[in-house]
N, C-alpha and C positions, 0 to 999 in steps of 0.2 A: 922360531920365526919372530921377527921384530914386529912391534905394535904397528909400525908404519905400513908394513906389507900385509898385516893380518887381514883376511877376508871380512872379519867381524867388524873392523873399524874403518875400512877403506871407503872413501867417500863420505866420511861423517867427521867433520872437523869443527873447530871452534866457530868457523863462519856460519855453521849450520845451527848454532844456538841463538835462538830468536828471543830478544828481550822486548816485551810489550810494555810501552811506555804508558803510564797513567791509565786512562779508561779504555785503551785499545783492548786490553785483556778481557774487559766486560763484553765488548762488541764481538770479539772472537769466540768467546765461550759463554754466551749469555745465560744457558741453563745452569751453569755453576752458581750464578748469583740470584736468579729469580725462579730457579725450580724447572721451568720450561718456558717455551715461547708460544704456547698456546693461549687460548682465552684466559686460562688460570694465571699464567705469568703476566699477561696484559693487566688484569685487575689488581694483581699483587703490586704492580708499580704504583697505582693509585693509593693503595693502602700505605705504601712507604712515605709518600708525600704527605698524606694525612697524618701519619704517626708523628712527624715532625712538629705538626700543629698541636696534636694531642699532648706530646711532651711539654710544650709551652703551657697547656692547661694544667698538667700534673705539677709543673713548677709554680703555678699560681698566677700566671700572667696572661692567660687567654681564656675568654669566655664564649666566643663564637667562631665556628668554622663553617665555611660554605664551600661545597663542591659543585662545579657546573660542568656538564658535558656539551661540547659544541656540536653543531651539525656536521662539522668536518673531522670528527673523533679527536678534537682537542680536549684537554681537561684543564679546568682552572681551579686551584685550591687556594682560598683566602683565609687568613686568621687575623685576630687582633691581639697577637702576642707582642713581644718586644722588637721584632724585626731582626734579621740576620745582621751581625755586626759588619760594617764595611771598611773600618780603618785598616791600615797596612799591617799584615801578619808578619811579625818579626822573623820567623824561621824561614819564610819563603820570599819575602819582600813583595808579595801580592796582596790585594784586598782580601780580607777574611771571607767576604762573600764568594769571591772566585775560588778560594781554596775549599770552602765548604761544598760548592757545586761541581768541582772538577777533580777533587782528590779523594781517592778511596781512604776510608777509615779516618776522615777529618771531620771534626765537629766538637761540640762542647760537651759530649756525653762520656768523655773518658776519664776525667779527673774528679767526678763526683761533686764538683763545686757548682757549675752552672746548672746541672741537671742531677738532682738526687736520685730521681727515678726516671727510667727512660724505657719506652717501648721500641723506639726505632732502632736502638742499638742491636736488637736481636736480628733485625732485617739487613737489607743490602745498602740502604741509604739512598739519599736523594741524588748523589753523585752517579749512582748506577743507572738510575731512572734517566738521568740527563744523558748518559752514554747511549741508552737504547731509544733515544728520541731523535726524530728528524730535526726538531728544534725545541729549545726551551727558553722562556723568558721569565726573569725574576725580578720583582719590585721589593725592595725592602724600605720600609717606612720607620725612621727612628730619628731622634734629635730634631724633630720639626722639618725633615727633609725626606724627599723620595730618591732612592738610588736604584739604578737599573743596569742589568746585564743581559745580553742575549747569548746563546749557545747554539751551535749547529753540530749535531752528532757528538755532543760532549765537549767540543772545543770553543772557546770564547770567540765570538765574532767581533768583539771589541772590548775596550776596557770598561770597568765600572764607571758609571757617570751619574752625576746628580741631575734629576730631570724636573725638580720643582719642590715646592713646599708640601709638607704633610700635615694634616689636621689631627692625625692619630697615628698610632704605631701598629705594625703588623707586617705580614709577608703575603705576597701574591706569586704564586708559581703557576705558569701556564705552559703547557707542552703538548706536542703532537707525537704519539708514538710512531716509531720508524717501521714502515711497511717492509723494509729490507731484513728486519729482525723477526717481527711478529707474524704468525700465521694468519691472524686476523686482527683488525684494529677496530672491530665493532664491539662496543661496551654493552653490557647488560645492566639496565638501570636496577632491576630487581636485586642482582648479585651485589652491586655497590651499596644500594639502599639498606640490604640486610646487615652488612658489615658496619655501616655508619650507624644504624640503630643499635647494634650490639655495643659499639663504642660509647654511645650516649647512655646506654644502661650502665656501663662500667665506670662512668665519670659523671656522677650525679650533679646536675646544675649546668653541665656543659650543653651548649646549644649546637647542633650539627644539622645543616640543611643540605639538600641535593636538588639540583634542577637540571633537567634534560631539554636542551633546546630543539632536539630532534622531534619529540613528542609533546613538549610543554608539560611533562610530568613533574610534580614537585612534591617533596617531603620534607618535614622539619621535625627533628627529634630533640626533646629535652625532658629529662626525667628527674625531678627533684627527689623522687624516692629511689632512684638508682636501681640496684639489683633487686630490690623488693618488687619494683615494677616488672622487672625481667622475669621473676618467678610468676608473678600475676599473669603476665602475657602467656607464658608456656602453659599454665594451668586454666586458661580462660574457658576451655571446653571440657574440663574435667570436673568431677564432684570432689571438693576439698574435704580432708579429714583435719580439722583444726585450722587455726590461723597460720599466717606466714611468720616464720621464726626468723628474726634478723638480729645480727650483732656485728659490731666493728671495733677492733682494738689494735693498738700498735705495741709491739714488743721487740726489743733488740734490733730496731731499725726496719722491722717488717710490719707493714700494715696488713691486717687480715680482715676482710669483709665477707660474711656469709649470709645468704638468705635461703631458707628451706621451707618446704611444706609437703605434707602427705596428701595423696589423693586416693580415690577409690579404684585406680587402674592397678595393673600387675606388673608394670616395668619400671625401671628406674631411669631418670633423666638428670644426670649430674654434669654440670658444665663447669670446667675449671679454667681459670685464666691467671697469667702471671704478667704484670705490667702490661695489661690489655691484650696480650697475645693469647689466643685460644690454644691452650695445651691439650690438644686432642688425645695425646698419649698419656695424660695424667702426670704423675710425678709425686714429690714428697708432700705437696700440699694436700693431694688427694689421699695419700696414705695416712696422714695424720688426722684428716677429717673422719675417715671411716673408722679408724682406731678409737677416736673419741666418741663417736656416734654409739658404737657398741658398748663401750665402757660406761658412758653417762646414763644410758637408758638401763642397763643391767644394775648400776648402782642404785638408781631410783627404784627399780623393781625390788631389789633386795631390801631397801629401806621401808617400802610401803607394803610388800606382800607378806602379810603376817602368817598366812597358812604354809607357804612353801619358800622358805628363805633360800633354797638351792635352786629355784627356777631361774633359767638362763635363756636369753635370746641371742641367736647367732647373728653375726653381721649380715650374712646372706639374707635372712628374713627381715632385716631392718631396711633393705634396700628396696623392697617391694612397694611400688607406688610413691617413691620418693622423688621429688624435683628439688634440686639444690643447685645454686650457683656459688662457686668458691672463687674469690678474687683476692689475690696477694700482690702487693707491690713492694719491690725491694731494690736495692741500689746495684747489685752485681748478679743479675740472673744468669744461670748456667742452664743452657737448654741441650738436651741429649735426644737419644732416640733416632729412629730411621729418618724422620722428617723434621728433626730438631724441634718437636713440639712436646717434649717431656721435660718438666722442671727437675734439675738435678741438685739443687742446694739442699743438702741433707739437713741443715739447721732449720729449715722451714717446717719439717715434720713435727718437731717438738713444739714449736711455737703455735702451729695450727691446732695441734692436739690439745695442748694446755688450754688455749683460749676457747676452743669449741667445748671442751669438757666442762669448764667453769660456766660458760654462758648457757649452755643447753640444760645442765642440771638445774640452774636457777629457773629457767623457763618452765621446766617440767614441774617443779615444786610449786610455782605460782599459777600453774594451769592444770590442776588435776584431772579436769574432764577431758582436755586434749591429750594429756599423757596416757589416760586409760584407753582412749580411742586408738592412739598409735600403737600401744602394747598389744591391744586386742587384734589389731590388723597384722602385727608381726607374728602373733601366736597362730593366727589363721594361716599365715603364709608358711610357718613351720610345718603344720600338718600337711599342707598341699606339697611341700617339698619332700617330706618323708614318703608320701604316696608316689610322688614322681620318681624318686629313687628306685623304687621297686620297678617301675616301668622302664627306667633307663638300664637297670641291670638286665632286664629281659633282652633289650636291644644289644647290650654288650655280649651277652652269652651266645649270640648267633655267631660271633667270631668273623671269620673271613666270608664274604659275600659270594654266594654261588647262585648263578642264574636259576638253576633247577628248583632252588628251595626258597628263593626270594618272594616275599609277598609283593603284590603291586605289579607282577609280571615284567619285572625289569628285563630288557633285552640288552645284554651288556656288549661292549666292543672288545675286540682282541688286543688293542693297544694297552700296554701296561704303564706307560708313562703318563701320569696325570696331566702334564703340560701339554700333551698332544691329544688329549681326550676331551669329548664333550658329551653332555647328556641333555637330551630333550625331554622336558616335562610336558606331556600332552594330556588333553582332557578326553577321558573315555577311551573305550576299546576301538571304536570306528576309526578315529583319527590315529590312534596308536598302531592299528593294523597297516594303514597306509604309510606312516612313518617307518614302521619296521621294515616294510618291504622296499621303501625308497631310498633308505639310508645308505651311507657307506659303513659297512660293518667293522671296518678296520678301527675307525676312531670315534664313531657316533653310537652312543647308547641311547635307548628309548625307555622312558618310564611313563606308561599310561596311569593316570590317577583315577581310581573309581570312587564313586561317592563324593559327597560334599565335603569340600575342605572346611576345617574348623575356623571361625573367626577368633584368632588368638587374642585380639584386642579386648575381648570380653571374657577370657578364660584364663585360669591360673595353670601352672605348668603341668600339674598332674592331669588336668582335662586335656590339655594339648597332647600329652603322650598317649591318652586313650584313643586318639584318633587313628584309625588304620592308615589312612591316606598320608599322614604326617609321619607315622612310624615307618612307612615303606620309604618315603623320601630320605629320612634321616639315615636309615640303613644303606640305601643306594649311595648317598653322598659319602658316608663313612666317618663324618665329623662329630657325631653326636650333637648335642643341643643345649642351649642355655649355659649354665656355669660350666659344664663339662665340655663345651665346644672346643674342638681342636682343629685349626685350619690345616695344620701339617698332615692330617689324615685325609684330606680332600682327594677324592678318586677322580674327579673331572675338573679341569680348570675353567671350563666354559660350562655354565648351567644356563640353558636356553628355555625360557618359558614360551611355549607355542600353543596358544589358544585361538578359538574362532574370533573373527573380527565382528562380534556382536555384543549385546549387553551381558549375556551370561559369560561370554569369554573374557570381557573386561573385568567382571566381578571376580572370577577365578584368578585372574592375573593379579588383582589387588589383594586377595586373600593370601596369595603366595608371597607377594612382596611384603605384606605385613608380617608374615611369619619369618622371613629372612631378616627384616629389619629389626624385629623385636627380639628373636632368639638366636640368630646367626649373623649378627651384624657385620663381622669382618668380611663375609663373602661379598656384601655391598661395598663396603669401604675399599676393598682391595680390587674391585672391578670384576668380579667373577660372574655376575648376574647379567643376563642379556634377555631382550625380548625379540622374538622372531616377528618378522613383518611379512605375513602371507598376503598374496594379491587379493583385491576385492573383485576384480573383473578379468575376464579373458575377452579381447576383441579380435574378431576374425573376419577376414574377407578374402574369399579365394583361398589361396595357399598361405597367405600372410597371416600370422596371428601375433598378438602382443598381450602380455600380462601387465595390468595396471593396478596401482596401489591406492589411488585417491580418485574422487569424483571429478576434480579438476583435470587430472591426467586423462580420464575417460573422455571427457568432453573434447580435449585436445586431439586425442586419437581418433575420435568419430569424425571430427572435421577434416582430419588428414586422409582417413581411409574412405570417408563419405558416409552419409547418414544411413546408407543400406548395409552397413557392416553389422555382423552379428555380435551380440553382447551376452556373455555368460556371467551371472553374479554367484560368487562363491559365498554361501551363507555359512559354511562350516568347512573345516580342514578335511573331514571325511568325504566331501563332494569331489575332492581331487584324487585323481589315481596316483599311485606311488611315483610314476615318473614326473608328473606335473608338480607334485609336492617337492621332489628333489630338485628340480629345475628352478623353481621359484623361491623356495624357502630354506632349503637345506645345503644347496651346493655352495661351498665357501667361495667359489669363483663368481657366483652371480647373486647370492642372497644379500639381503640388508638386515643387519643386527643392531639393535639399539642397546648400548651399554647403559646399565642403571647406575647412576652415581648419587651421592649425598653431599654435595658441596656445602649445603646449609642443613645440618642435622636438626636445628630447631625447627625449620620450615617442614621438614619431612615428618618429624614428630607430630606437629600441628595437623598436617593433612591426614596422617593415618588416624589420629584421635577424631578428626571430624568425620571421615569417611566410614570408619569402622567402630567408633566408640559408642558409648551408652546414650549419650545426650543427643536427642533428635534434632532440636532447633538449629544448632550450627550446621548440620548436615543439610537441612532444608534450605537454609540461606546460602549454602555453598552451591547447590544444585541450581537454585533460582539465579545466582549470579553468573553461573557458567553455562547455563542451558544453550545459550546462542552459539557456543563453541562446539557443540556436539555435532559430529558428522556420522552418517550411516547408522542411525539408530534403528535397531530392529526390536519390535515388541510383539 
């Protein structure tokens, strides 16, 4: 059979091959360039524009960056850098400004001359933001003149033109995200402010401000202490063990800057960055740091420990209570991993390891009191780890989970595919009984937790595994915990926390979230944790009844049905019969589940430390500040 007549090729010819010119490809497949078109992608576009300004600061030409959110969802980013060049670009015959704003992969970051270090190179670039905007306007100030160009959905609305004299240099980019592209164009001031604060920490002396015309909220960030102040901020509600250790050095074209401090907590907080990009998946800079940490402290221990020259501390024990910020800047970063947030330049490992080893050993020698406290803490962690290992082995020996022998009264589901299975973690036997009777046994498992959940923020891993409720939960999920956690063994891809809508229920929810965040973090990062939303009231009049979830909703329904409608308040899940619990909270067709996310890990860490940590004063301040936001408080 000839190719012309082949069924496999009929109707598919050269005419069907679509060539997308310029930025059309970005509008056609926006998720390929910005990850997604949700709020996350919307905010990512702001970061891309800001990154251009930060790159000017890294090159030594910019000291101030301002971001303004307009009432109509416009964004304006201004800097006092050199301004985008406007002269004719030889290769294209167009103004360099137009090329930068409308051509993919165009800019001054590819030859290592204009920009030795660049963060924006990792991302999608300002041209992609232009393509995804309803309109964008750029003003470039250089050579004593102001130059202007407007774009509509990525296409120039006119030529670059001179619009007046300029007293300074810099760039002003103003744009409005396109409603045709994004699911929402509502910006979160807090989300943007957190990222800008992070950038200010990572670039000491750079001033970054944000202003919101919608609410008149304003913030300005400038940290002469850079990442030292970053560590100070993360540890502000924790009890420190020694001073903040800081060093910076450049080798083989890689600038390494590290700040670290131990605290009396039991979890590690290590933040890594490459060219200002948050490398959440780690990479060679993290590997080098951890290797040097273990080596330098053990070298110091060997030198000073007269009694036992063979004493050693493992890297695992040295992570307990450590807060560290590792920032590297290099000319050609390679990003790998699922979300391109893992630094893949292997040369960085040796450079970071060598610098850390040298500087940290000097610090330990010069600060013997701090060194002893760090070593004592690590030794204590080693004892706890050994005790925990015995507890973990006990969990491992249970092997395949069987309903009849499981502690915690797990009622399993019949579905064997974890992606189709969900587990409800409920408080006590009363709610557990209703949930077991009301559920769909095919895909919904129920685990009632008995007894108080341990506050893991105040406990070492061995104490965590002594908790019967936590052991039951770990065995049910199948993933193990802590350093042995393995998400591939997860038995249910939806883990739903279902507690009463009162103070006790909120407390249990917070305790469980603290456990997941501290010891099973990938469950949160990969979106497996959900919070059920049971109704607070049932409103009934005659044969009509409706479940409502807020006080405001209740008032609206009472007005609609009439004041003589009957209202039932649900103080606990156990007050609902199985059918009601299914209809309101467990039926996938009707229920509302809140997915737990950690877009800002630093903020999450701070919140768990305040709510569940040892220091009382920050907790009191937090409660006082947020008391007015509390609804439906039962005491």
